[in-house]
N, C-alpha and C positions, 0 to 999 in steps of 0.2 A: 743287665746281660752279662753271665758269667761262662766261661767254659774251663770246667775245673777236671784236670786229670790226679790222678789217687795211686799210689805204688806203682809207676809205671818200669816195669822193667823186662829188658830185652838183651836176649842172650846168642852170643854168633862166636860158631865155632869155641864152643865152651868157653866164654870169657863174655864177660857182663860188657856189653855195650850201653845199656842204662843200667843205674842202679838206685831202685826205689824212688823216681821221680815223684813229687807231690808238687801242681803249680795251680796257681787259676788266674787266670784272662779276664782281662773286663774289657769293656766295650773302648778302646784307647790302643795305642801302639806299645807292644811288647817287643825289644827287639832280644834274640837270643845271640851271645858274644861268644868268645873261646879259641882256642888255636887249633889248627885242624887237627882232624881226628877225635876231639874232643865230645862227641855225640851231637853235634846242632840238627844236625839235616837226619841223622836217625831218629831224633825226636820227632821231631815234625811228623815224618815218614809212619811213627807208629801211633797220634794224633790220627793222622790220615787214613790208617787203617791198610797199606803200604806193607809196612812189617807186621808182622802179628806179633804180638807182646799180652805182656800180662799185666794185670791193672784194671781198674777202671776209669770212665770219664763221664762227666755229669753237664747237663746244657739247664742252664735256669733251675740250677736240683735236683735235675729229674736225671737217673741214670739213660745211657742212650747204648749200653753194651749190646741190647738185644738188637737193634736196629739202627746200629752203627754206618753201616753201608747205605741205607738210605739217607741218613740223617745227613752226611757227608756229600751224597750226590744234590740234595734239596739248600743245604745251610752254606756250604763251606765252597768258596773260589781258591785254587792253587795254581800256586808260580813254581814250577821246579826249577832246580839248578840248570838245568840243562834242556833243549827244547829243540823238536825235531823240524828241519826246516827243507825237507825230501819231497811234499807234499807239492802237488801242481795245482792247487788250490790260489785263490786269489787272496791278498790282504782283507777286502771285503769280506769273502765268503769265511777265512777264516775267525774273524770276528764274529759274524754270525752263528757260527757252531756253538759259542760260548750261550746262544739262546735256544736254539730247536735241536742241537746232537746229531743232527741229519740234513743233509741237503736235499732229501728227498720229499720232505713237506713244502705244500705250500709257502711262501713269504710274507708275510703282510707287510701294508705301509708303514703300518708304528713301527714294526721289527726292525725295516729297512732304516727308517728314521732315526731309531735307536744305533743304531751300529754308525750312520752316519755321524751323529752328535758325539759318539765316544773316539771315533775316527780325526773330528775337529779338536775335541778335546786333547787327545794325545799329537796333535800336529802329525798324523797319520794322514788325511787323506787325498795327498798328493799321489799315496802309493796305494791307493784304493783296488787300482785294478791291477797292479802286481803282482807276480806269483812267488808265493812266502818262498820258494825256495832262488830266488834271485833276489833276496832281501841279506843286509849285511847282518853280524851278528849283535849289533844292537838294535837296530830297526825291527828284527824280529822277537826280541825283547821285549822291548813295546808293544807289539802287535800280540804277545803271548799274556802280558800285565790286562791288556784291554778285554783279551777274550774269556779272562780269569772273573774279570766285575764286571763286565757289562749283564749279568746277568743278578746283582744285586746282592751277592751273598751278602749273611749276616758274620759269618769268619772268612778272613781270608791273611793266608798263609802263603807267604812269598820264602821262596829257599836262596840264597845269596841276588836279589833280582838287580843287583848293581853289575852285575858280569857284562863287558863287554858294551858299557855305556860309558860315553865324552862326561864331561861334569855338566855342563846344562840338562844334556839327558837324566844323571842323576839326581839332582835338583829336582827337574819337572817331574820325573817319579815318584820323588820322596814327596813332593809337595801333595800333591794328587793324591798320593796313599796317607796322608797325615791329614785333609780333607776328607776324605772318605773318612775315617773313624770318627769325626765328631760330627760332619753333616749328616751322615748317616746310622751315628750310633753302633759302628759295626767294631766286631774283635780283629784287631791288626795284629801276626805272629808273624814278625819278618828275622830272618836268618842274617847277620852281616859280617864285615871283618871291618869295615873302616869306622874305629872308632870315635872319630871325630863327628861324624855323620851321625850315629850312632846317639852320641852327646847333644845335637841339633834337633832329632825329630823323634826320639825316644818317651814316651813317661815313664816306662818299665823297662828295667834290662837284666835278665838273666846271665851270670857266665859261668858257664859251662868247663867242666875240666875231668878228662879222665872219665864219662858217663856220669859225672855227677853234676849236682849243683853247686857252685862254690859261693856263690852270693847272687842277691835279688836282691831288688829297689828301686828307687830313683836316679838319673845319671851323678846326679851329684852326693847321693849315698854309694854306689855304685864305682865309679870310675877314680877312683884314687891311685897315689903314687904307691902304693903298697900292694892293691889288686895288678897294676899292670906290670910289676915288676915280680910279684911271686905267679902271675899266669903265663906272660908274654915275656920274660925274662929280659925286660927292657926300662932301664932308668929314664924318668919322665920329669916332666915340669907343666902344670895346670894350671891356665890363668881364666880369669871371668870376661868374656866378651860383652862390649854392648849390650847386647840382647840377654845376658844375663846366663849365658852357656859358658858352660866349659870349654877351653881348647885344649886339648892334651899337645904338647911339642916332646916328640919321644927324642930322647938325649944320644943314650949308646947302650948296646948289650949289659946289661949287670955280670957282674964283677962274679960273682958266682951263683948257684942253681938255689934261691930260698926256698925252705919249706911252706908248704899252704896246709889252712884247714878246709876240709868239707862240710857243706851243710847238705844232707839229701833229704828234706821236709819243708815246705813252704806253704 
């Protein structure tokens, strides 16, 4: 299973926010990292057709340009960077919306059970009858994730999903997302800031800078002291833990801003 984007360009205010981006995503976890303003969220919004951009997109080798809206509706689950909590519906109803899109339809016992199962999995059952406008930011984030995955999408796109979450919830969310990628053979694309969690959970990493791809590869290939210095302007040390995952220790701000090379085609 694969999703390929080719020659994606997006211009905002006469300036290219994305410059000729080409990538292929597979049924595993791909993290997109980079400094603020590097184009991470812009890229996922172009994939989702929220932003209109130049370029092509292929799923399983077939172009979806002409039916992109329908494809996204049927195949893609999305958790945006910010979620709305001003509606007066319950947590149960909010998650149910991920299945039926409107509460005017009759709800089946099977649908009810599916909602209850995912509320249990996300440790949200005790909040089922609460209004979502009464939730904390972290609780709302978990409800929104449950809503985005309940329809079992083939592609899951998460834009900074760890916002507002405590450490336990961060690990819980990432464990769930990682399991989905392997058990359901799902393509997961996730915008992240935490480099150590990226190292722990991502199969592949895209590093972005100024609307370009700086590098792409496995965590061991991408997470280097050179990359961290050039992209984040931070000196670091890198260790390998008992699980064979890299752990990055940030030392200090780099003495001077280094130059970097751009990779525009992957």
